[in-house]
N, C-alpha and C positions, 0 to 999 in steps of 0.2 A: 276462859269460862264461856260456855254457850248456854243459850236458853234451855235447850233440851238436855239438861244435866241435873242430877240430884242435888249437887252443891248449889246451883242457881235456884232451883225450885224450893228447896227446903231450908236454906240458910240465907243466901244473899238477898233474894227478892223479899221475903218476909221482913228481914231487918231493915231494908231500905224503905219499904212502905210504912212500917211502924214509926220509924224515925221521922219520915216525911210528914206523917199526920200529927206527931207530937210537937214538932218544932213550929215556932211562929212563922208566919208567912214571909217575913223579911229574911229568914234564914234558909228557906226552902231551895232557892236557886243555888246557894252555896253548898247545901247538902247534896243536891243532885250532881253538881259539878264534881265534888269530891268523890261521891259514889261512882260516878262514871269513870273518873281517872283510875280508881281502884279496879273497876271492872276491866278496863283496857290493860292495865298493868299486870293483871292476873295472868294473862296469856302472853303479852309482849312487853315486858317492862323496859327493855332497851329502846323501843321505838316510841315510847310515850313522849319523848322529847321532840320528835318530829311533829306529832299532833299538837303539842303545846306551842311549838314554834309557829305552825300554821295559824293557830288561834291568835297569838300575840301579833303576828305579822299582819293579818288582815284586820284585826282590831285597830291597829295603828294606821293602816291604809284607809280604813273607813273614816277615822278622825281627820286624817290629812285631806281626803277628798272633800269632806264637809267644810273644813277650814278654807280650802281653796275656793269652794263655791260661795261662801259668805264674803270672801274678799274680792269676788268678781273675776276669779281666775279659773273658773270651772272648765272651760274649753282648752286651757293651756296646761297649767300645772296639775289641775284635777285629772285631766286625761293622762298626763305623764304618770301620776300615781296609780291610776287604773292599769296602765300598761305594765307597770312594775309588779302590781298584784297578780295579774294574769300570767306574766312571764315567770314570776317567782313560784307560783303554785304549780304551773305546768312543768317548770324545771324540776321541782322536787319529785313530782309524780313520774315524770319521764325517766329521771335518774334511777329511781328504785325499781320501776316497773319494766323499763325497756332497754336499759344499758346492755345487759347480757344478751338480750335478743338481737340487738344491733351488732354486737361483737360476734355472735354466732353466725349471723348472716354474712358479715364481711369475711369470716373464716371460710365459709362454704363457697363463696363466690370467688375469692382470691387464692385460697389455699394457704394463706399466711397463718402462722402460729400465733394465736392471741390468747392470752390468759384471761379467763372470765373473772369478774369481780365476785361472783358467788353471792350476790345480794339477796337476802330474803325479803319478800314483799310484805311491807307492813300491812296488817289486816285492816281493811276498811279505808285505805288511803284514797281509793278512787271515789268513794262516797263523800268523805268529809272534805276532800279537796274541792269537789263540785259545789258543796254547800257553802264553803267560805268564799269561793269565787262568785257565787250568785249574790252573796251579800254585798261585796264591794262593787259589783256591776250595778246592782239595784240602788245602792247609795249614790253612785255616779249618775244614774238615770233619774235620781230624785224620786224613786218609787217608794222608798222606805226611809225613815229618819235614822240618823246615825245612832248606834248603841254606845253610850258613854260609860256604861258599867261593864268592866272587863269580866266580872264574875258571871253576869247575865249572858254576855256573849260567849264566854267559855262554856257555860252550861249548854247553850244552843249547839255549839260545834261538837262537843264531846258527849252529848246526851246518850246514855248507854242503850235505850230501847231501839234506836235506829242507827247507831254509830257504825256497826260492822257491815251491814248489808242493806241499808235503806229501810223504807223508801227514802229517796232523796228529798229532804225537807228544806225548801228554800226559806230564807229568813222572812220573806213576805207572807209565807204560809202561817207562821206562828208569831209574828211580831207583836200582836196584841196580847198574846198569852204568855209571853216571856216574863213580863213584870206584873201582869194582872190576870190571874186565872182562878177559877173556883174548883173545889174538889167536893164531890157529894157521894153519898152512899150509892145512889142510883148509877152514877158514872163509873164508880169503882166496880159495881156488879157487872155493868156492860163491858168494861175493860177486861175484867177477869174472864168473862165468858168468851170474848173475842180471843184472848190470849190462849185459852184452853183449846179452842177450835184450831188455832194455828199450831199448837203443840201436837195435837192429834194428827193433823195433816203431815207433820214432819215425822213423828215417831211411828204412827200406825200405818201410814200410807207410803210416804216417800222412802223411808228406810227399807220397808219390806219389798217394794217393787225394785228398789235400787239393787238389792241382792241378785235379782234375776238378771238385770242389765250387766252387773259385774261378772256373773257366771257365763252369760252368753258371749261376752267380749273375749273370754278365754277359749271358746270353742274353735277347733281347727279341723281340717280334713273332713271326714265323713260326718262328724258331729255338727258341722255347719250346713245349713241349707238356705234356700231363698226364704222360705217361711220362717226359719229360725232368725234370720237377719232382721226381718220385719218385726218379729216378736220382740227382739232385743231393742230395736229402735223405738217401738211403742212403749217399752218399759222405761227407757230413758226419758221419753216425752212426758210420761206421767211423773217420773221421779223429779225432774227439774221444776215442773209446775207446782207440785205439792210441797217440795222443799222450799222454793223461793216464796211462793204465796203464803206458805205456812209461817215463814219468818216474818213476812210483811204483816200478817194478821197478828202475830205476837207483838211486833213493834207498835202497831196501831193500838192494840189493846193496852199495852203498858203506857203508851202516851195518854190514853183516855183516863187511866187510873190517876195519873199525875196532873190531869187538867188540860192536856193538849189535844188538839184535833189534827192528827197527821193526815195527809192526803192519801186516798186509796191508790193502790199500786196495781191491782188486777181486777178485771171485770169479766170473768168466765171466758177467757180468750179462745178456748177450744170450741166455742159455739159460733165462731166467726164464719162468715161466708165469703171472705176474700182476705188476701194478705194485708191489704190496706186496713181492713177492719181489725185484723188480728193485732196489728201494731198500735191500734187505738185502745186495745184492751190489755196488752201485755206490758209490764214494767212501765206503767203510765208516767211515773215521775221522771224516769230517764228520758222518755219521749218528749215530755214537757220541757225539760232542761235543754235538750238539743234544739228543740223548736224555737224557744225564746232567746237562747243565747248564741245560737249558731245559724240555724236555718233562716229565720226571719232577717237577722242582720245581713246575711248573704243575699237577700232579695226574695227568698221564699219562692212562691209560684207566681208572683206578680212581676214577671219578666218574660223574656223570650223563651221559647221551648228549649233551645240549646243551653241557655243559662240555667234554666230550671233543672235540666238533667244534670248539669255540672254541679249544681247545689246539692242535689240528691246524692250524687257520687261522693262528694266531700263528707256529707253528714253520715252516710252509711259506712264509708271507709273508716271514719273516726269512731263510729258506734261499734264496729267490729273490733277495732284496735283497743277501745276503752275496756272491752271485756277481758282482754288478755294479750300477753306478749307472745303471739304465735301466729303462724301463717294460716292455721285453720280458722282463727277468729277474723282475720282479714278476709279470707275467702268467704266466711259466713256473712260478713257485712256486705261484700260485693254481691253475693248470692241474693240477698234481700233488696239490694239496689236494683238488680236486674228485674226481679219479680215486681217490685213496686213501680218501676218505670214502665214495664210491660203492661201492667194493669191500667196505668194512666194513659198510655199512648198507643198501645199495640192491640191487645185483645180485650179491651174494655167492652166493646160492642157484643162480643161473644159471651162474656160473663153476664151481661144484662139479660140475655136470652135464655140462660141456663136455669133449670129448676133449682129450688132451694137445696134439695138433697144432693144434687151434683156439685153445687157450690161448696157445701160442707166437705164433701169428699175431696174436691180439688184443693181446698185450703189445708185440710188435715194432712194430705199426702205430702204437699210441699213443706209444711211445717215440720213433719216427721223427718223428712230428708234433711232439712236445715239443722235439726237437733243432732243428727249424726255428724254433720260437718263440725258443729260446735263441740261435740264430745270427744272427737278423735284428734288429739293434738299432734299425732304422728301422721304425716300425709300419706306415707306408704300404707299404714293401717287403714286410714280413711279410704284410700283407693280400693283396697281389698274388700272392705266392708260394703262400699257402694256397689262394687261388682257383684257381691253376693246378693244384694237387694234386688238386682235386676237379673239374677240367675246365671251369671257368668262364672263358670268353674265349679258350680255346686249343683246339687240336686234340687228340684223344686220343693220337695218335702222329704223328710226322713222320720224314722220312728221316734227319735228323741224329741222332736218338736211337739209331737202329739202328747208325749209325757209332760213336757213343760207346760203346754197349753192346759192340759187336764189338771195339773197341780196348781196352777195360778189362775184358773178360770174365775173362781169366786172373787179373788182379789181384784182381777181386772174389771169384773162387773161393778164392784164398789167404786173403783177408780173412775170408770166412765160416768157413773151416776153422780159422784161427788164433784166432778169437774163441770157439771151443768147447774142450771138454776132449778132443776126439778125438786131437790130436797127442800129448798126454801118455799117453793110453791105448794108442796104437800103440807108443810107445817102451817102455811097461811090458811089452807082450807080446813085443816083439822082442828085448829085451836085459835082462840082470840082472847085478848085481855088477860085476866088472871090465869086462865087455863094455859095460855101460851107461856106465861112467865114460869109457872110450875113445871111445865114440860121442858122449858129451856134449862131450868135448874137441874132437873133429873138428868137431862142429856149431857150437861156440862160435867156433872159429878162422875157419870159413867165414863166419859171420855178421859177425864183426869185420872181416874183410877186405872184405866186400861193403859194409858200412856206411861204412868209411873211404873206399872208392872213391867212393861216392855223395857223401860229404861234400866230398871234394876237388873233384869236378866240379859240386857243387850250389851253391845260394845260401843265405844266412842265413835260417833259418826257426825262430823262437822257439816255445816251447811255448805252447799255447792258454791254459793256466791261469796264465801269468805275469801276465795282465791282471786277475786276480781277487785 
């Protein structure tokens, strides 16, 4: 079941909200836990046991760490339990996500015949694994109190609004709201509005421009040109942003409905003036996780230049690998390591002298190239596409690209506008107070009706980040 489906919108979500409001407060966590398990089991019933194991495993690890701390064995047995938690969680993640990738790599390097396990990747495993790990690490660091109620902890791990594709909600982000939160009509209205905005991003924008990217990927020979390759790359650049930020908006909106305040995950990243700024605005919860649980423990930037560069390499190699079991994801992570290291130590002075417009162009061009690396899981296809982008073996422009550009020009204009803060600033100037609330209600209803109409007539189209 996905958020952008008629079943979810018309059956599952209304039922969950109505029951949540009717039940007494002491039963709401149990209801959300049960509803979340049903949500996950709807799509992957056989893998629900893995998620439940992770939940029970780290619930017990949290209790064990807390017990060791109270008995004065925090730095010995407590640390041992933490290591068990980290190794266990990463072991499960690596087994399902990377086993076949490693076997394929060994086969290609040695020529040995190796049967693949053919493991399907449990949806959302990268996200809920990081969440449970953050809990045990923070309990060990004594940043959060141990959760003794397994229903409350299970609800936190399995919570359906952000279970599948984030944002990555650390236990410390919602610890006060797990057992004590309030639900109001005002928050429900805000949450529903945020959810509908995310739904519109996915259905009206991401899905539509995604069709262009899919089409251009299939072009060969004279149909492909340098301009066409850039148009396709631009299409995927918008698709992945509106797809993933749309999911995050829906998750945050649903969280608000149930009384939670999930962290923001995007802050108009395509307005950035450097790659460093881009990664402060894109998938912010993942960046926060790697910074707090890997980068800073490695020493961060408070060390020698050589050590700092090494720390960046480790973080970005693992960031790329986290996104998927493929060499293109590793290459993508290394690509950003090189760019971020370059901005820090090589061409920082030149960037400081460049005008703002050129900084935007510089950032967007590099980000677009990065998304091509991210999108092409076949390295031979990636090489061919990158060659087309620099004009090798193709014409600069062909007649077909003018047709595609003319056909999608209006959509591209909307995408450019929607990826900036301009719409918000326009609304701020046009309306205030009650007028703004009324305008927001009308805007929300229109987006909802349009999204449902597209869903009824459209085909199944899951979120891109479901495969990570």
